[in-house]
N, C-alpha and C positions, 0 to 999 in steps of 0.2 A: 663524607661523600654519600653514604646511605641516607642520611637525614635530608640532604639536598634532593635526592631522587624521590624520597617520600613526599616532600612538599611539592615538587614538580608534578608528581602523579596526582596529588590532591587538587592542585590548581587546574590541571587538565580535566580531571573528573568533574569538578564544579562548573567549569566553563562549558563542557559538553552537556551537563545536566541543564544548565540555564538555556542553552540553545535549543535543546529538545523540548523543554517546557514552553519556551516561546512559540515554537512551531505548533505544539499541541493547542495552545491558547488561540492561535490564529485559526486553526481548524474549528475549534469549538465556537469561536466568535462568528466565523463565516457560515456555519451551518445552524446557528441557534435560532434563527427566525424563519424556519422552513414551514411550509404548509403544503398539504396535498391537494392537487387539483387534476382531475381526469387521469389519475394513475401516475402522474409525474410530480415529484417533489420540487418545489421552486420557492424562491424568496421574493419578497416584494421588490427587491432590487435586482431582479432577474436580468442577467446580461454579462458583459465583459468583466465587471468588477466583482462578480459573484464567484466564490471559490468552487462550489458545487453547482454546476450548470443544470444537471438533470439527474433524476433517480427513478428507477422502477425496480420492483422485486425481481422481475424476470431478467432484465438486462444488466443491472448493476447501476453504476453512476458515471457521470461525466464530470471531469474537472476542467476549469478554464486553463488556458495556456499559462496565464500569470501564476495561478496556484501551483501548477506542476513545476514551473521554473523556480518559484520561491521555496518550495518544499524539497527541491532537488530530486524529483521523481524522474527516472530514466527508464525507458523501455527499449528492448532490442528484439528483433525478429528471431524466431526459432525455426530450425529446419529439421525435417525428419517425418516419419510416419509411425505413430504410436510410441516410438522411442525418441527421446529428445535429450540434448546436452546443452547446458547453459551455465552461466556464472552461479557459484554457490550462494551468492547474495540474494538470488531470486527466491530461495527456499523460505517459506513462511510456515512455522509450526503453530498450530492452534489446538491446544489440548492434545488429543491423540491423533490428530490429522496433520498431514503435510500437504502443502499446496503452493501455488504461485498466483500472482495477480496478472491476469491477462487483459490486454486492451485490444478490442476488436471494434472497428468502426467508431472509435472514440469512447466506447463503453468499457468500463473497468469492472472486472468481477474476479472473485476468488475461485480458483479451479483446483479441485483435488488431484493429487498425483500419487502414483504407486511405484513400487520397486525402486526406491531412491537409493542411488549409489553415489557416495561422495569420493572424489579423487582430487585431492589438493584444493584448488579454487574452482573446480568444476563439479557439477552434479549431472547425473544421467538418471532419467526417470521415464515412466510411461504414463499415458493419460488418454482416455477415450474422448475427452472433451477438447483437446487441443489439436490444431492442424498446423501443418507447415505454413509458415508466414505469419502466424499469430505473434503478437508481441507480448513479452513478459517483462515485468518490472525487475530491474536489477539494483535499483537504489530507491530509497523513500518508501519501502514496503511497510515500515512501521506507521508512517503517516496514512498510507492507504488503508491499513487495518483500522486505525483510529477513525477515519472518515466512514468506513463501512459500518463499524459498530455504532457510531453516532447516528447514522441514517436508518439502521435496521432495528435498533432496540431502544426502549425507553428507560432501561435500567442499566446497572453496571454488570449485568449477567454476561455480557459479551467480552469481558476482560480476558486477555490472553497473557499467560505468564510463561 
């Protein structure tokens, strides 16, 4: 029986790895032919079939509905003032920082959070940059991070482990 569990684990691990690698390749392919014009990054195929619709350093980036659905990215609104509670899956750790991906008027950006307390599947945190009604990503955050890194750096310096 332990041998069967081991092989089931290996099969699940390999299948999960292949799915994640496929999604990463989709992001890389869809953002590989970008150029900057008037402060907005766009592709020659700008439009509904483009994964990244727009990008600015100040606002972040916009994804097409199709890309969000394909990558399984889900956002939920948060409530509170300075202190917020949401799903633990929203937490993104990058080196020594902790944050969440916020969507506001379609623009997605990484927002730093403070005073993080984890309680089961929920986290409570504070942030001066979030407001009640903002949406935070609760799934697909790894793909949002990959997209952000691809758009904002020209090297692998943005890798998060």
